[in-house]
N, C-alpha and C positions, 0 to 999 in steps of 0.2 A: 305560649309555651308554659308560662308559670301557672296559669289556670289549669292547663292539662295535667301538669305534675301534681298540683295540689289536689286534684280530683281523686288521686289514688290514696290519699290519707284519710283517716277517720274525720268526721265532721268536727269533732271537739278540738282537734289540733290543727285544723286547716289554717286558721289565722296565723298561728305561730310558724307553720311551714312556709306560708306565703311571705311573712316578714323575713325569715331566714334566707329564702331564695333572693329576695330583693337586696338584702344586705350583702350577700355573697356576690351578686352581680355588680353592685356599685363598687365594692372593694376590689374585685378582680379587674374590672375594666379600667377604673381610674388609677389603680396602682400600676397596671401595665402601661397606661398612658404616661404616667409619671416617669417610668423607666425609659420609655421611648423619647420623651421630651428632653430628659437630661442628655441623652446621646445626641439628639438633633441639635440642641442648643450648643453643646461643646463643639460639634462638627461645624455648625453654622458660624459660630463666632470665630473658629479657626480659619474658615474660608474668608470671612470678612477682614480678618487681621493678618491675612497672608502667612499663616502658620499651619502646622499639622494639628488635627484633632485626634481623638482616640483611634488608633489603627493597629494596635498590637494584640489585644485580647479578642480572639475569634476573627472570623473573616470580616474585613473592613471595620474592626473594632466593635462589632455588634454585641459582643458579650461583655462589654465594659460596664453596663449597669449591673449585671450579675456580680462582677468582680467587686464593684463598689458596695453592693449589698453585703457580700461576704465579709469584706473588710470592716464595715460598720458593725456587724454582729460580733466580730472577733476582737475588736479594739477594746482596750481597757476602759472601764467607766470610772473616771476620776471625779470625785466630789470634794470641793474645798473643805478643809477642816472646820472652818467657821460658818459654813453655809447652813441654811435651814434645810435639812435633808428631806423632810416630807414635802415642803413646797417646791424644792428643787426637782424632786422626782415627778410631781404632779403637773408642773408647768407644760412640758411637751405634750402630755396627754390632753390637757385642757385646750391646747391649740388644735390638735388633730381631730378630736371628736366632733366639735361644732362644724368644721368645714365639711365633713362627711354627712352630717345631718342636713346641711344646706343643699347638698346634692340630691337628697331624697325627694325634695319637692320640685325639682326641675324635670319637665317632660322632655326626655331625650328622643322621643318619637311619638307617633300617634298611639294613644292608649298605653304609653310607656313611662308613666310617672310612678315612682315607688309609693308615694303618698300624695294624693291629689287633694290638697287642702283648699278650702274656700279663701283663706287668707295666706296663701303660700308665699307671696312676696314679703308680707309682714313677718312670717315665720323665718324666712331666710335672713332678713336683717336682724331679727331678734337673736338668733343663735350665733350670727356672725359677730355680734358685739362681744361674745365671750373671748374672742381672740385677743382683744385688748387686755383682758384680765390675765391671760396666759403670759403676755409680754411683760406685764408688770411683775407677775410672780417670778419669772425667770430672772429679771434684772435685780429685783430686791433680794431674793433668796440667795443669790450667789455671793453676796458680801464683797463685791468688787466695784470700785468706783467707775470703771469703764463700762461694766454691764449695766449699772444703774443709770449712767448717763445715756447709754444707748436705749434703755427702756423709756426714759423720759422723752428722748427724741422721738421714738416710735409712737408713744402715746399722743404726743402733740401732733404728729403728722397724721395718725390714723383718725383722731377726733376731728381735725380740721378738714380732711378730705372726705370724711364720711358724710358731712352735711351736703356738699354738692352732689355726691354720689346718690344719696337718697332723694334729694330734690329733683334730680334729673329723672328719677324713676316715677316721681309723683305725676309728672306730665303724662306719662304713658297710662298710669292708673286712672287719671281723670278721663282721658279720651276713651280707653277701653271700658271704663265703668266697672272694674272688677279688680280684686286683689288676687284672684286665682291665676296661677301661671298658665294653666291650660286654657282658660278663657281668654287670656291676653294673646296667646298664640292664635286661637280661633278668630279673634277680632282682626287679625292680619291675613286671614285666608282670603282667597279670591284674587283676581288679577285685573289690571287695566290693560286689556289686550293680552300681551304675553308677559308684561311686567307685573311683579307681585305688589300687593298692597302693604308692604312693610312700612313700619313707622319711620325707618331711617330714610325713606324716600320722600319725606315731607320736610319743610324748613325747620319746624320745631323738633322733629324726630332726629334729623341729622345733627343739629346742635346738641340735643340731649345725648345722643350716642357718643359724640366726641367728648363731652363733659363726663359722661359715665365711664368711658374707657380711661381717661386721664385719672379720674378718681380711683378706678380699679387698679391701675398701675401703682398709685401711691399706697393704696390699702394693702397691696401684695408686696410692698417694699421692692418693687422692680425698678431698674434703672430707667430714667435718671432720678428716681425718688428713693434710692437705696441709702439714704443718710443714716438710718439706725445701725447699719453694719459698715460704716465708713472705715475701711481698713487703715487708711492713712491718718486717721484722727483718733478713733476709739477702738482700734484693733479689729474687733468683730461684733461689737454691739452687745445686745442683751444676752446672747448665747455664747459668750466667750468662754465661760466656765463649763461648757458642756462638751462631752466627747462620746465616741462610740455610738451606740444605738440611739441615745437621747438626742444627740446632734442630728442623726439621720431623721428622727421624728420631726424636728424643727424644719429640716430641709423638705421633708415630705409634706408637712402642713402648709408651707408657703406655696408649693407647687399645686397642691390640691385646692388651696384657697384661690389660686389664679384660675384653675379650671372652673371652680364654682362661680366666681364672679364673672368670668367670660361666658359661662353658660347662661347666667341670668341676663347678661347683655344681649346674647343671641335671642333669648326668650322675649325680652322687652322690645327690641328694636329691629332684629333681623329675621323675624318671622318664625323663630323656633325651628320646628322640623319641616316647615314648608319649603317647596322647591323654589329656586330663584327665577325660573321661567316656567310658563304654563305647560309647555310640551314635555317637561321633565318630571311630571308628577308620578310617572310610573316607577321611578327610582324609590326604593324603600326609605321611609321618612327618617329613620335613625341615621342613615348614611349622610343626609343633608346636615343634620345637627352636628355630627362629629367632623364633617368637612368644614363647616363654619368654625368650629372650635379649633381645629388644626390651623386654619387660616389666621385666627386671632393669636394663637400661640406663636406663629411665625412672625407676626407683627411685633409682639413683645420681644422676641429674640432680635429682630432687626433694630428696634429702638435701643436695646441694650448695647448692641455693637456699634451704634451710631452716635448717641448723645452722651455728653459728659455729665457727671454728677452735679447737682445744683448745690448752692450754699443754703444754709438753714434759713437765712432771712429771705432769700429768693423763694424758697419753698413756701413759707408762711404767707408772704405777700401775694403770691400767685393764687393761693387758696382763698384768702379772705377778701382780697381787693379785686380779683378778676373772676374766678370760677363761681364763687357764691352769688355775686350780683347777676351774673349771666344765667345761673340756674333759676333764680327767682324770676327774672324776666322771661325765661323760656316757659315757665309755668303759665304766665299771663298769655304768652303767644299761643300755647296749646289750647287754652280756654277760648281764645279768639278764633282759632282754627275750627274748634268744635261747633261754634255757634254762627259762624259766617257761612253764607251759601257757597256751594262749590263754584269754582271758576278762577280765572286768572287774577281777579282782584284779591281773592283770598291768598293766593300764592304770593302776589306782590307785597301785600301788607305784612304777612308773616315773615317773608324773607327780609324785608326792611327792618322788622323788629329784631331779627336775629343778627344781621350784618351790622346795623347801626351801633348798637351797644358794644359789639365786639371791637369795632374800630375805636370808639370813644374810650372805652375802658383800657384798651391796649395803649392808646396814646397817653392816657392819664397815668398808667403804671410806669411808663418810661419818661414821663415829663421831668425835665431838669437834669436828666442823666446824659452826660456827654461821653460818647464812645469814640475815641480817636482811632485813626488807622493803625492797625497792628504792624509793628516793624519786627523783623527777624534779624538777629545778629548771629553770625557764625564765627567759630574760632578760626584764627589764621592757621594755615597749614604750612 
């Protein structure tokens, strides 16, 4: 459709028209998905916690995202007197722009990548690193001890979990032999009977996918890794001094970042736009991509409504003493999978290399810690 529309424009401006159409499609689709996700999350958490979600604005509360947007646009923008006004203003923009750039290299369907780069995965991680800069800008420019503490927490967390996140992707890049997101999806095409050849259906791929999604939750500040905005400790973290539309941009940036990192996980491990069963290939490819994305979003919501927030020492120990060694071992496992002949021996050896370190590292992490039975005391009535 884009090529058909571009064909009506003069040849000199066709590249610009094509870029504008791609930008408009990404902004429109993922901004709409952001509004849908906020409603789904509030209703889902309400259901899990046995309370009401949004149900007043529009039928079944469907217009609640619109009301939230209007409220954000009309609320007063308050900037602390001692804040660095320029950096304070730029921080939310520096967060939002890179996550949309990351979406540009993700193929959301067959021949549906806005920019098909040969090093698309590398570009994704390169622009994603700018989000750490925006967090520091927000915390430092606010001149507030709580915002600075939240920014330092966020930076420590994001840098720590970025290592296993990237290393889990290296295994896929090794096996696929390409940094192109489109070629990585094509490497997972084809079927074993009716089952797809997705990376997640291999021992190293399953381990890499689990590590990737845990790192994605930490990078997106999702529960149980939402320490940078621990309300009971540092009030709201690095964006405590933001209000109105600037706060909405931080909110938007976090959700779009979650969509982007989930989309990359789908591309690397879940076959991208490919169908989960061979007889379902007649369904349009983009439907499968967004169905997988919606499934991962529901998992994020489920985890948020289920798990409590970690302590900071638990967060860092988990990253450096458990996830990082497992990610390095998984790279070795993927290399072994690549060069061993197909058969049950390859499956057995690679599965042992995945399960063995998981058990040993888990035991080492909890060694010497004694957890007694929890007792409950109730007030006398």
